[in-house]
C-alpha positions as CSV (number, residue, x, y, z in Angstrom):
1,X,121.8,64.3,-59.9
2,X,119.2,66.7,-59.0
3,X,120.2,70.1,-59.2
4,X,118.8,72.7,-56.2
5,X,120.2,75.8,-57.3
6,X,121.9,77.5,-60.9
7,X,123.7,80.6,-60.2
8,X,124.8,82.5,-63.1
9,X,127.6,85.1,-63.3
10,X,127.9,87.5,-65.9
11,X,131.1,90.1,-66.2
12,X,130.9,93.0,-68.7
13,X,133.4,94.8,-70.4
14,X,136.2,92.1,-70.3
15,X,139.5,94.3,-72.1
16,X,139.9,92.9,-75.4
17,X,136.9,90.5,-75.3
18,X,138.9,87.8,-73.8
19,X,137.7,84.9,-71.8
20,X,135.3,82.1,-71.0
21,X,132.4,82.1,-73.2
22,X,133.1,85.5,-74.7
23,X,129.7,86.9,-76.2
24,X,131.2,88.1,-80.2
25,X,130.2,91.1,-81.3
26,X,131.0,93.0,-78.6
27,X,133.8,95.8,-78.7
28,X,134.5,94.5,-74.9
29,X,133.9,91.0,-74.2
30,X,131.1,89.6,-71.7
31,X,132.4,86.6,-69.7
32,X,129.6,84.2,-68.5
33,X,129.4,80.8,-66.6
34,X,127.5,79.3,-64.2
35,X,127.4,77.4,-60.9
36,X,125.3,74.3,-60.3
37,X,124.5,73.2,-56.6
38,X,123.2,70.2,-56.1
39,X,123.1,67.3,-53.4
40,X,126.6,66.0,-54.0
41,X,128.7,69.9,-54.5
42,X,129.2,72.3,-57.0
43,X,129.8,72.1,-60.6
44,X,131.0,75.2,-62.5
45,X,130.0,75.5,-66.3
46,X,131.8,77.5,-69.0
47,X,128.6,80.0,-70.8
48,X,125.4,80.8,-70.1
49,X,122.9,78.6,-67.7
50,X,119.9,77.2,-69.8
51,X,117.8,78.1,-67.1
52,X,119.1,80.1,-63.7
53,X,117.5,81.3,-60.7
54,X,120.0,83.8,-59.7
55,X,121.6,85.9,-62.0
56,X,125.0,88.2,-60.6
57,X,126.1,91.1,-62.8
58,X,129.2,93.2,-62.8
59,X,131.6,94.9,-64.7
60,X,134.7,93.8,-65.2
61,X,136.9,96.0,-62.3
62,X,134.6,95.4,-59.8
63,X,134.8,91.6,-60.7
64,X,138.8,91.4,-61.0
65,X,138.7,93.4,-57.5
66,X,136.5,90.7,-56.2
67,X,138.5,87.8,-57.6
68,X,141.7,89.4,-55.9
69,X,139.9,90.1,-52.4
70,X,140.2,93.6,-52.7
71,X,136.7,93.9,-52.2
72,X,134.1,92.1,-50.8
73,X,131.1,90.7,-52.9
74,X,128.8,91.8,-50.1
75,X,130.2,95.6,-50.5
76,X,129.7,95.7,-53.9
77,X,126.2,94.5,-53.6
78,X,125.4,97.1,-51.3
79,X,127.5,99.6,-53.4
80,X,125.1,98.7,-56.6
81,X,128.3,98.0,-58.3
82,X,127.1,94.3,-58.2
83,X,123.6,93.3,-59.5
84,X,121.6,90.1,-58.4
85,X,118.5,89.1,-60.2
86,X,116.2,86.4,-60.0
87,X,114.6,84.5,-57.0
88,X,116.5,85.6,-54.1
89,X,114.4,83.6,-51.9
90,X,116.3,80.7,-53.6
91,X,119.6,82.1,-53.1
92,X,118.5,82.1,-49.2
93,X,117.5,78.7,-48.9
94,X,121.0,77.5,-49.6
95,X,123.1,80.4,-47.9
96,X,124.5,77.9,-45.0
97,X,125.7,75.8,-48.9
98,X,127.2,78.5,-50.2
99,X,128.5,80.2,-46.9
100,X,132.6,80.2,-47.6
101,X,132.8,78.7,-50.8
102,X,134.7,80.3,-53.7
103,X,132.8,79.8,-56.6
104,X,135.1,81.0,-59.0
105,X,136.7,78.0,-60.1
106,X,140.4,77.7,-59.4
107,X,141.7,77.0,-62.8
108,X,140.3,80.3,-63.7
109,X,141.6,82.4,-61.1
110,X,144.9,80.6,-61.7
111,X,145.1,81.3,-65.6
112,X,143.6,85.4,-65.2
113,X,145.5,88.4,-65.9
114,X,143.9,91.1,-64.4
């Protein structure tokens, strides 16, 4: 089915270099996954996207705080602790579909130790 939006998420400084789609050769790992949003919902895919319209980047401490509910992603963005790049108009076009969605895969959340 057609994909309307691809959001890539990059987390840097992952302790021990463990996680989904770790980039080799770094003392601390880097985790990347992307979310494909289409007419039938969301698909979360391990690894970087071939092409993404929007990219979020933050370090492990911020990602962990957001994933655990200790920090709102909006607060991290406003403080400059999470960066966003790409086509922000495309992101805003899909804001109603994204509102209230948990884009961190449940299996990842359940098996991640912070």
